[in-house]
Structure formats: C-alpha cells, structure tokens
BAKOL-979742 format. One record per residue (C-alpha): residue number from 1; residue in one letter; x, y, z. Coordinates in Angstrom, 1 decimal. Layout:
% BAKOL-979742
<NUM, A, <X, Y, Z>>
...
% end
This chain:
% BAKOL-979742
<1, M, <11.0, 10.0, -96.7>>
<2, K, <11.0, 13.2, -94.2>>
<3, P, <13.1, 13.0, -91.7>>
<4, I, <9.8, 13.8, -89.4>>
<5, F, <8.4, 11.2, -90.3>>
<6, K, <11.5, 8.7, -89.7>>
<7, I, <11.3, 10.0, -86.7>>
<8, S, <7.6, 9.3, -86.1>>
<9, L, <8.5, 6.2, -87.0>>
<10, I, <11.4, 5.2, -84.9>>
<11, A, <9.5, 6.6, -81.7>>
<12, C, <6.6, 4.4, -82.5>>
<13, F, <8.7, 1.1, -82.7>>
<14, F, <10.1, 1.9, -79.1>>
<15, A, <6.6, 2.7, -77.6>>
<16, V, <5.4, -0.3, -78.6>>
<17, L, <8.8, -2.3, -77.8>>
<18, A, <9.0, -0.6, -74.3>>
<19, G, <4.7, -2.0, -73.6>>
<20, L, <5.7, -5.3, -74.8>>
<21, T, <8.5, -5.5, -72.4>>
<22, W, <6.0, -4.2, -69.0>>
<23, A, <3.6, -6.8, -69.9>>
<24, G, <6.2, -9.7, -70.2>>
<25, S, <7.2, -8.8, -66.9>>
<26, L, <4.1, -8.6, -65.2>>
<27, K, <3.7, -12.3, -66.0>>
<28, T, <6.8, -13.5, -64.5>>
<29, S, <7.5, -11.3, -61.5>>
<30, T, <4.1, -10.3, -60.0>>
<31, P, <3.2, -12.6, -56.9>>
<32, S, <-0.2, -14.2, -56.3>>
<33, L, <-2.9, -12.1, -55.2>>
<34, E, <-2.6, -14.0, -51.6>>
<35, T, <1.5, -13.4, -51.3>>
<36, S, <1.0, -9.9, -51.9>>
<37, A, <-2.0, -9.0, -49.3>>
<38, E, <0.4, -10.8, -46.7>>
<39, A, <3.6, -8.9, -47.3>>
<40, D, <1.3, -5.7, -47.1>>
<41, S, <0.0, -6.7, -44.1>>
<42, S, <3.2, -7.2, -42.9>>
<43, T, <4.5, -3.4, -43.6>>
<44, K, <1.3, -1.9, -42.7>>
<45, L, <1.3, -3.5, -39.0>>
<46, S, <5.0, -2.5, -38.9>>
<47, A, <4.7, 0.9, -39.8>>
<48, S, <2.1, 1.2, -37.5>>
<49, E, <3.8, -0.1, -34.6>>
<50, E, <6.8, 2.3, -35.5>>
<51, I, <4.1, 5.4, -35.4>>
<52, T, <2.5, 4.4, -32.4>>
<53, E, <5.8, 4.4, -30.6>>
<54, K, <7.5, 7.3, -31.9>>
<55, A, <4.1, 8.8, -31.0>>
<56, T, <3.9, 8.1, -27.2>>
<57, R, <8.1, 7.4, -26.6>>
<58, P, <10.5, 10.1, -27.7>>
<59, P, <14.1, 8.7, -28.2>>
<60, E, <16.2, 8.4, -25.5>>
<61, K, <19.0, 11.4, -25.4>>
<62, K, <22.5, 9.5, -25.8>>
<63, S, <25.7, 11.2, -23.8>>
<64, E, <27.5, 13.2, -26.5>>
<65, S, <30.8, 12.1, -24.9>>
<66, S, <32.6, 9.2, -23.0>>
<67, A, <35.4, 11.5, -21.8>>
<68, S, <35.1, 12.4, -17.7>>
<69, Q, <35.1, 16.4, -16.8>>
<70, F, <37.1, 15.0, -13.7>>
<71, D, <40.7, 14.1, -14.1>>
<72, S, <41.7, 10.2, -13.2>>
<73, K, <43.0, 10.8, -9.6>>
<74, K, <40.2, 12.5, -8.5>>
<75, L, <38.2, 9.9, -9.8>>
<76, L, <40.2, 7.2, -8.1>>
<77, N, <40.0, 9.5, -4.8>>
<78, V, <36.0, 9.5, -5.3>>
<79, N, <36.2, 5.8, -5.5>>
<80, N, <38.5, 5.0, -2.6>>
<81, I, <36.4, 7.8, -0.3>>
<82, V, <33.0, 5.6, -0.8>>
<83, S, <34.4, 2.0, -1.0>>
<84, G, <36.1, 2.9, 2.3>>
<85, K, <32.6, 4.2, 3.9>>
<86, L, <30.6, 1.2, 3.1>>
<87, S, <33.2, -0.9, 3.7>>
<88, E, <32.6, 0.7, 7.0>>
<89, I, <29.0, -0.1, 7.6>>
<90, K, <29.3, -3.5, 5.8>>
<91, F, <27.4, -2.4, 2.7>>
<92, N, <25.8, -4.8, 0.6>>
<93, G, <24.2, -3.2, -2.4>>
<94, T, <24.2, -1.7, -5.3>>
<95, F, <25.6, 1.9, -4.8>>
<96, L, <25.8, 5.0, -8.0>>
<97, I, <27.0, 8.6, -7.8>>
<98, A, <26.5, 10.5, -10.9>>
<99, V, <27.5, 14.3, -12.0>>
<100, G, <25.3, 15.5, -14.5>>
<101, D, <25.2, 12.8, -17.1>>
<102, E, <28.4, 11.5, -15.7>>
<103, V, <28.2, 8.2, -13.5>>
<104, I, <31.7, 8.5, -11.9>>
<105, Y, <30.9, 5.6, -9.1>>
<106, H, <28.6, 2.4, -10.1>>
<107, K, <29.6, -0.8, -7.8>>
<108, A, <27.8, -4.2, -6.9>>
<109, I, <28.8, -5.1, -3.1>>
<110, G, <27.9, -8.2, -1.8>>
<111, Y, <25.6, -11.3, -1.9>>
<112, S, <22.0, -11.4, -3.5>>
<113, D, <21.9, -15.1, -1.7>>
<114, A, <24.4, -15.0, 1.0>>
<115, E, <23.9, -18.6, 1.8>>
<116, N, <24.3, -19.7, -1.5>>
<117, K, <27.1, -17.4, -2.1>>
<118, T, <25.3, -15.3, -5.1>>
<119, P, <26.9, -12.2, -6.0>>
<120, L, <24.6, -8.7, -6.6>>
<121, S, <24.9, -7.5, -9.9>>
<122, L, <24.9, -3.7, -11.5>>
<123, D, <20.9, -4.7, -12.6>>
<124, T, <19.6, -6.3, -9.5>>
<125, K, <16.2, -5.0, -8.0>>
<126, Y, <15.8, -4.2, -4.7>>
<127, E, <12.8, -2.9, -2.7>>
<128, I, <13.3, 1.2, -2.2>>
<129, G, <10.2, 1.3, 0.4>>
<130, S, <9.3, 4.9, 1.8>>
<131, C, <11.6, 6.4, -1.2>>
<132, S, <8.1, 5.5, -2.9>>
<133, K, <6.8, 8.0, -1.3>>
<134, Q, <8.6, 10.9, -4.1>>
<135, F, <6.5, 9.1, -6.6>>
<136, T, <3.1, 9.1, -4.7>>
<137, A, <4.1, 12.9, -4.2>>
<138, A, <4.8, 13.5, -7.8>>
<139, A, <2.0, 11.8, -9.2>>
<140, I, <-0.2, 14.3, -6.7>>
<141, A, <1.5, 17.4, -8.2>>
<142, K, <1.7, 16.6, -11.4>>
<143, L, <-2.7, 16.6, -10.8>>
<144, A, <-2.1, 19.2, -9.3>>
<145, Q, <-0.4, 21.3, -11.6>>
<146, E, <-3.1, 20.2, -14.5>>
<147, N, <-5.8, 21.7, -12.4>>
<148, K, <-7.1, 18.2, -11.8>>
<149, L, <-7.2, 18.9, -7.9>>
<150, S, <-6.5, 21.3, -5.7>>
<151, L, <-3.5, 21.1, -2.8>>
<152, N, <-5.9, 22.6, -0.9>>
<153, D, <-8.5, 20.6, -0.8>>
<154, K, <-9.6, 18.7, 1.5>>
<155, V, <-9.0, 15.3, 1.8>>
<156, T, <-12.4, 13.8, 2.2>>
<157, K, <-13.6, 15.6, -1.3>>
<158, Y, <-11.7, 12.3, -2.6>>
<159, V, <-11.9, 10.6, -0.4>>
<160, K, <-15.3, 10.4, 1.0>>
<161, D, <-15.3, 7.3, 3.5>>
<162, A, <-11.7, 9.2, 5.2>>
<163, K, <-13.6, 11.0, 8.0>>
<164, L, <-10.6, 11.3, 10.5>>
<165, A, <-9.2, 13.5, 7.6>>
<166, K, <-12.4, 15.8, 6.7>>
<167, N, <-10.5, 19.2, 8.6>>
<168, I, <-7.0, 17.6, 6.4>>
<169, T, <-6.3, 18.9, 3.0>>
<170, V, <-4.3, 17.7, 0.5>>
<171, E, <-0.7, 19.6, 1.0>>
<172, Q, <-0.4, 19.2, 4.4>>
<173, L, <-0.9, 14.8, 3.5>>
<174, L, <2.7, 15.6, 0.8>>
<175, N, <4.6, 17.8, 3.9>>
<176, M, <3.5, 15.2, 7.0>>
<177, C, <1.5, 17.9, 9.1>>
<178, S, <-2.1, 15.7, 8.8>>
<179, G, <-1.7, 14.4, 12.6>>
<180, L, <-2.8, 11.2, 11.2>>
<181, P, <-1.3, 8.3, 13.4>>
<182, D, <0.8, 6.1, 11.3>>
<183, Y, <-1.1, 2.7, 10.3>>
<184, L, <1.9, 0.7, 8.9>>
<185, N, <3.8, 0.3, 12.1>>
<186, Q, <0.7, -1.2, 13.6>>
<187, Y, <0.4, -3.8, 10.8>>
<188, I, <3.9, -4.4, 10.7>>
<189, Y, <4.2, -4.9, 14.4>>
<190, M, <1.1, -7.5, 14.0>>
<191, L, <2.4, -9.6, 11.1>>
<192, E, <6.2, -9.7, 13.1>>
<193, A, <4.4, -10.6, 16.2>>
<194, G, <2.2, -13.8, 14.2>>
<195, E, <-1.2, -11.9, 15.3>>
<196, R, <-1.8, -11.6, 11.3>>
<197, D, <-0.6, -14.4, 8.9>>
<198, T, <2.3, -13.3, 6.3>>
<199, D, <0.2, -14.4, 3.1>>
<200, T, <-2.3, -12.0, 3.8>>
<201, D, <-3.1, -8.5, 2.0>>
<202, F, <-4.5, -5.5, 3.3>>
<203, S, <-7.6, -4.0, 1.9>>
<204, K, <-8.1, -0.6, 1.1>>
<205, K, <-11.4, -1.2, 2.9>>
<206, E, <-9.6, -2.5, 6.0>>
<207, F, <-7.6, 0.6, 5.6>>
<208, L, <-10.3, 2.8, 5.8>>
<209, E, <-12.2, 1.0, 8.9>>
<210, W, <-9.0, 1.2, 11.0>>
<211, L, <-8.7, 5.1, 9.9>>
<212, N, <-11.9, 5.9, 11.5>>
<213, K, <-11.5, 4.0, 14.6>>
<214, Q, <-8.5, 5.9, 15.5>>
<215, G, <-7.8, 10.1, 16.4>>
<216, L, <-5.3, 12.8, 15.8>>
<217, N, <-1.8, 13.4, 17.4>>
<218, F, <-2.1, 16.9, 16.7>>
<219, Q, <-4.4, 19.4, 14.9>>
<220, P, <-3.3, 19.2, 11.0>>
<221, G, <-0.7, 21.7, 10.0>>
<222, E, <0.7, 22.2, 14.1>>
<223, F, <3.2, 20.2, 14.0>>
<224, F, <5.4, 17.5, 11.5>>
<225, A, <5.4, 14.0, 12.3>>
<226, Y, <6.3, 11.4, 9.8>>
<227, S, <3.4, 9.1, 8.5>>
<228, N, <2.7, 7.1, 6.3>>
<229, T, <-0.7, 6.8, 6.8>>
<230, N, <-0.6, 10.3, 4.4>>
<231, Y, <0.9, 8.9, 1.7>>
<232, Y, <-1.5, 6.0, 1.6>>
<233, I, <-4.1, 8.2, 1.5>>
<234, L, <-2.4, 10.0, -1.3>>
<235, G, <-2.7, 7.0, -3.5>>
<236, L, <-6.1, 6.2, -3.1>>
<237, I, <-6.8, 10.4, -4.1>>
<238, I, <-4.5, 9.6, -7.3>>
<239, E, <-7.1, 6.9, -8.6>>
<240, E, <-10.2, 8.8, -7.7>>
<241, V, <-8.5, 12.0, -10.1>>
<242, S, <-6.9, 9.9, -12.7>>
<243, G, <-9.6, 7.1, -12.7>>
<244, K, <-6.3, 4.8, -12.7>>
<245, S, <-5.1, 2.4, -10.5>>
<246, Y, <-2.3, 3.6, -8.5>>
<247, E, <-0.2, 1.5, -10.3>>
<248, E, <-1.6, 2.4, -13.9>>
<249, Y, <-0.8, 6.1, -13.4>>
<250, I, <3.1, 5.4, -11.9>>
<251, K, <4.0, 3.3, -14.6>>
<252, D, <1.9, 5.8, -17.4>>
<253, E, <2.8, 8.9, -16.2>>
<254, I, <6.2, 8.4, -14.4>>
<255, F, <7.6, 5.3, -15.0>>
<256, Y, <7.3, 5.0, -19.0>>
<257, P, <8.9, 8.8, -19.9>>
<258, A, <11.8, 8.2, -17.8>>
<259, Y, <12.7, 4.9, -19.2>>
<260, M, <12.2, 2.9, -15.8>>
<261, D, <11.9, 0.2, -17.5>>
<262, N, <13.3, -2.0, -14.4>>
<263, S, <11.0, -0.6, -11.7>>
<264, S, <7.4, -2.0, -10.7>>
<265, L, <5.1, -1.7, -7.7>>
<266, C, <5.0, -5.2, -6.6>>
<267, M, <7.6, -5.9, -3.7>>
<268, S, <7.8, -9.3, -5.0>>
<269, D, <9.7, -8.4, -8.4>>
<270, T, <13.0, -7.8, -6.2>>
<271, T, <16.0, -10.3, -7.3>>
<272, C, <17.7, -10.4, -4.1>>
<273, K, <16.7, -11.7, -0.9>>
<274, G, <16.5, -9.6, 1.6>>
<275, Y, <18.0, -9.4, 5.0>>
<276, L, <17.0, -8.4, 8.7>>
<277, D, <20.9, -7.3, 9.4>>
<278, S, <24.2, -7.7, 8.1>>
<279, N, <24.4, -11.4, 9.9>>
<280, W, <22.1, -12.5, 7.7>>
<281, T, <19.1, -12.6, 9.6>>
<282, Q, <16.0, -13.9, 7.9>>
<283, G, <12.8, -12.3, 8.4>>
<284, I, <9.4, -11.6, 6.8>>
<285, K, <8.5, -10.5, 3.5>>
<286, V, <5.5, -8.5, 3.4>>
<287, D, <2.6, -8.5, 0.6>>
<288, S, <2.8, -5.4, -1.9>>
<289, S, <-0.8, -4.0, -0.1>>
<290, Y, <0.7, -3.4, 3.2>>
<291, F, <2.8, -0.7, 1.7>>
<292, Y, <0.7, 0.9, -1.3>>
<293, S, <1.5, 4.4, -2.1>>
<294, A, <3.7, 4.5, 0.8>>
<295, G, <6.8, 2.1, -0.2>>
<296, E, <5.7, -0.6, -2.9>>
<297, I, <8.1, 0.1, -5.5>>
<298, V, <11.1, -1.7, -6.7>>
<299, S, <14.1, -0.2, -8.8>>
<300, T, <17.3, -0.4, -9.6>>
<301, T, <20.2, 1.9, -9.0>>
<302, T, <19.9, 3.0, -12.7>>
<303, D, <16.5, 3.2, -12.9>>
<304, M, <16.3, 5.5, -9.8>>
<305, L, <18.9, 7.8, -11.4>>
<306, K, <16.7, 8.2, -14.5>>
<307, W, <14.2, 9.3, -12.2>>
<308, M, <16.1, 11.5, -10.8>>
<309, N, <16.9, 13.1, -13.8>>
<310, A, <13.7, 13.4, -14.9>>
<311, F, <12.3, 14.9, -12.0>>
<312, S, <15.3, 17.6, -10.7>>
<313, R, <15.3, 18.7, -14.8>>
<314, G, <11.7, 19.8, -14.8>>
<315, E, <10.3, 16.6, -17.3>>
<316, I, <8.0, 15.1, -14.9>>
<317, L, <6.5, 18.5, -12.9>>
<318, N, <7.1, 21.9, -14.2>>
<319, H, <9.1, 25.0, -12.7>>
<320, E, <6.4, 26.3, -10.1>>
<321, M, <5.5, 22.6, -8.3>>
<322, L, <9.3, 21.5, -8.8>>
<323, K, <10.3, 24.0, -6.1>>
<324, K, <7.1, 23.7, -4.2>>
<325, A, <8.1, 20.2, -4.3>>
<326, T, <12.0, 20.6, -3.3>>
<327, H, <11.7, 23.3, -0.4>>
<328, T, <10.5, 23.8, 2.6>>
<329, G, <6.7, 23.4, 3.0>>
<330, S, <4.3, 26.3, 4.2>>
<331, D, <4.2, 24.8, 7.4>>
<332, G, <7.5, 26.0, 8.0>>
<333, F, <8.9, 22.6, 8.5>>
<334, N, <11.6, 20.7, 6.5>>
<335, Y, <9.6, 18.1, 4.5>>
<336, G, <9.0, 19.4, 0.8>>
<337, F, <6.9, 16.6, -1.4>>
<338, G, <7.8, 13.0, 0.0>>
<339, W, <11.6, 14.8, 0.6>>
<340, F, <13.3, 16.0, 2.9>>
<341, V, <14.7, 19.3, 1.5>>
<342, T, <18.0, 21.4, 2.7>>
<343, D, <18.9, 24.0, 1.3>>
<344, D, <21.8, 22.5, -0.2>>
<345, Y, <19.7, 18.9, -1.2>>
<346, Y, <16.9, 16.8, -0.7>>
<347, Y, <16.7, 12.9, 0.1>>
<348, H, <15.0, 10.3, 1.4>>
<349, T, <15.2, 7.0, 3.2>>
<350, G, <13.4, 4.0, 2.2>>
<351, N, <13.4, 0.7, 4.9>>
<352, T, <10.5, -2.8, 4.6>>
<353, E, <12.3, -4.6, 7.2>>
<354, L, <14.5, -6.1, 4.6>>
<355, Y, <15.7, -3.4, 2.4>>
<356, Y, <17.2, 0.2, 2.9>>
<357, A, <17.3, 2.5, 0.4>>
<358, I, <18.9, 6.2, 0.1>>
<359, D, <18.6, 8.5, -3.0>>
<360, I, <20.0, 12.1, -2.7>>
<361, F, <20.3, 15.2, -5.1>>
<362, N, <23.3, 18.0, -4.6>>
<363, R, <21.1, 20.9, -5.8>>
<364, K, <24.0, 23.2, -6.5>>
<365, H, <26.3, 20.4, -8.6>>
<366, D, <23.9, 17.9, -10.6>>
<367, M, <24.7, 15.6, -8.2>>
<368, K, <22.9, 12.5, -7.9>>
<369, I, <23.5, 9.8, -4.8>>
<370, I, <21.7, 6.4, -5.2>>
<371, G, <21.9, 3.4, -2.4>>
<372, L, <19.9, 0.4, -2.6>>
<373, S, <20.7, -2.7, -0.3>>
<374, N, <19.3, -5.7, 0.1>>
<375, V, <20.2, -5.8, 4.5>>
<376, N, <17.6, -3.4, 6.7>>
<377, N, <21.0, -1.3, 7.4>>
<378, T, <20.3, 2.2, 8.8>>
<379, E, <23.9, 3.4, 8.8>>
<380, L, <23.0, 3.8, 5.1>>
<381, Q, <21.7, 7.0, 6.1>>
<382, R, <24.3, 8.3, 7.6>>
<383, A, <27.0, 7.0, 5.4>>
<384, G, <25.2, 7.8, 2.3>>
<385, L, <25.0, 11.7, 3.5>>
<386, N, <28.3, 11.3, 4.4>>
<387, I, <29.7, 10.4, 1.0>>
<388, M, <27.8, 13.1, -0.5>>
<389, S, <29.9, 15.9, 1.6>>
<390, A, <33.4, 13.7, 0.8>>
<391, V, <32.6, 13.6, -2.8>>
<392, E, <31.8, 17.3, -3.2>>
<393, N, <34.6, 18.3, -1.4>>
<394, E, <37.2, 15.9, -3.5>>
<395, L, <35.7, 17.2, -6.7>>
<396, F, <34.6, 20.5, -6.0>>
<397, P, <37.1, 21.9, -3.3>>
<398, S, <37.3, 25.5, -4.0>>
<399, S, <33.2, 26.3, -4.5>>
<400, N, <33.0, 24.3, -1.2>>
<401, K, <35.7, 26.9, 0.5>>
<402, K, <33.6, 29.9, -0.5>>
<403, R, <30.3, 28.3, 0.4>>
<404, N, <32.0, 27.9, 4.4>>
<405, G, <33.5, 31.1, 4.4>>
<406, D, <37.0, 29.8, 3.7>>
% end
C-alpha cells in the first residue's frame, strides 16, 4: 500500500472518530431549550444594564495616593485650630476641609438628636438652605451656555404670569439686583406666628398671586438686595426651558454626574433633628415647597465636596460661564451666580430656621470648607471664614506673606 494512501485512511479514521465524539457530547451536555433561553435572557439583561451604566455614568476618579501633601505637624495644627474655633461657637454638625483632592479635616461633632443623645455622623444629611442657590444658578447658567436661554432675556419671556418682573432680566435675578421683595421672610413669619398651618404646602400659583400684588423696592439693576424671590423665579424658568421639574433637572444635570447620591430636594430627607439654637430649642419644620429653588436641598458634607470639586473644575459649566458665575456681576455688586464673591474666595451660607450651612471655595489653593449644622447657629459664617484664613496661613504661610506684602 502506498504511503499516501495510508495517510489518507488514518486521517479519515480520526475525522469520523471526532465527529462521533462531538455528537455524543451534544446528547449528554446540551441544556434543555427552556434552560438555555433563561440563561441567555439573564446574560443579555446584565450586558444591557452594564452598557447603559457605562454610557451615562463614567467611573469615579480614584485618588492616586493616600499620602498627605502636608507634614503631620501642620495637619495636627490644623486639627487644633479648627476644633478650637468650632468649640468657641458651640458648633453642632459635620465639618469638612479639603485641599485639592485631599480631605485634611472631617469630623461630626455633637448630636443628631439631643434629647436621646444620638451622635451625628460623617454621613448625616442636613438642610443646606440658601446654599441651594448655587445649584439653581448653575442650572440656569448651563441652560444659557447651551443657548436654550439668554441671560439678557426678560423674565416674562419664560414666566408670563410674573408681571412684576416684566422689566427684569434673568441675569438680574442671578445677581440679586432685581428689586423684587422677599416672599420667604413673609411666609415664614406667618408660619411662626400661627397665621398659617405648618402642615400646609406652598404652590407656584400662590407664589405668583403674591408676587403680582407687590411693588419693586428699587429699579432693576440700581442696587443689590438679597431676595429669595429671585431664585424662586429662576426655578420656574428652569422648568419652562428644560421641560423637566426643577427636582428632575437638578438630579439629572448636577447630582447624577457629580455622584451626589446622598442629596435630594426634599427637606424631610434629613437624618438629624433641627434646633433653633444651641440650647436645643424646638422649632417648626416647614414643607420643601416653601423653599423650592431658593433653598430646599438636603445634602451631606461629602456630597457637597463632590459638588464643589465638579463645579470649580469646570465639569458643570464651561470656563467662560464659570468665571461669570464666580466673579462680580455686571452691576458691580459682590454677588455672582449663587455666590458671594471676593478676589480670593467665593462662598454662601444657608439658613432654614432649624439648620445652618456654609461652603467656601478658596481660589488660590483649591481649598474647600463645608460646615453643615442642625442648629441655627449664625456664628458659623464668621467662624467658617476665620477658619479658612487660619488654615491658609498654617498650610501656605509663604504665599500669604507675599500676597500681604510682608
């Protein structure tokens, strides 16, 4: 027999043997049609969920190093400085300081529930009051940079029933120079005086009816006067332009991309009891609808840090709009878009009768300071600004001497 013929026979033998083996494996290992379909469906669902998540939410940034950029002595001094100044004002709340991506101070001090001696935690949720205005302003600025509105537009282009605001621009609302009276002070007083039930809500229709019975305190652009009415109307504009509720827009466009998973727009979501003063005096808790886009956000110090990082690094607004939002307005007053502004830092405070908040961004050193309290302690504003200055001097003494001309 020729060698080539032998090789062909051997090859045929092994081909037949492999085919029989494969057929046998089908009989013994192939799952039933029902089982196979279930497995395939499960696999497809997981893949779909994974693709959707990746498409809408990029992975969180991880810290490259756990080592501090500051020596231990400086950090100890910062701890002593901050703890001492907070003790002076009987601070009850959570306080955080970060420089760049490094958190150098984060402590929960005092009680979540004073009657039951329940301690606060680093994850406690507080009402942040008027610190909410920076979110509302950022939403408006975002819509403007997307050319969905103009800051020079008159208010009545979007809120036709706001007749008192017919000669006021969107930017004048942002900069608090509209001349509109403050609705919230009046309604909170009514609630405190018992002229209005505390379990009521406050509708947008009622707001507009109230607004059109008022008069301007001054001509638009003439002066600066802090008024919650400005930011309530901005919330109405956000809804009109975006086609979403204010809550949906803030969640979708700010909370979600900034990973603010522990923040909401419902004041009943707080995880601590609020007090009127450091003596644990009880007060009334008001429905979120009274504050709306002027101050209804609930958050944690960690989430507020995420927000400040995303905002200051241009992840919410582009460079041009960010600069406009955090510098003196065209009217010349020191209020940007939801921020009190200076050359060195910008900040805001929040007060909802039972809670007090402050957040500060130091431009030069990328330093963020956040203080959230479940006590209406107005001394926190002064203490927060003093802490910023003291910590800056401790961590960056040479740069401060140069700036001060020493």
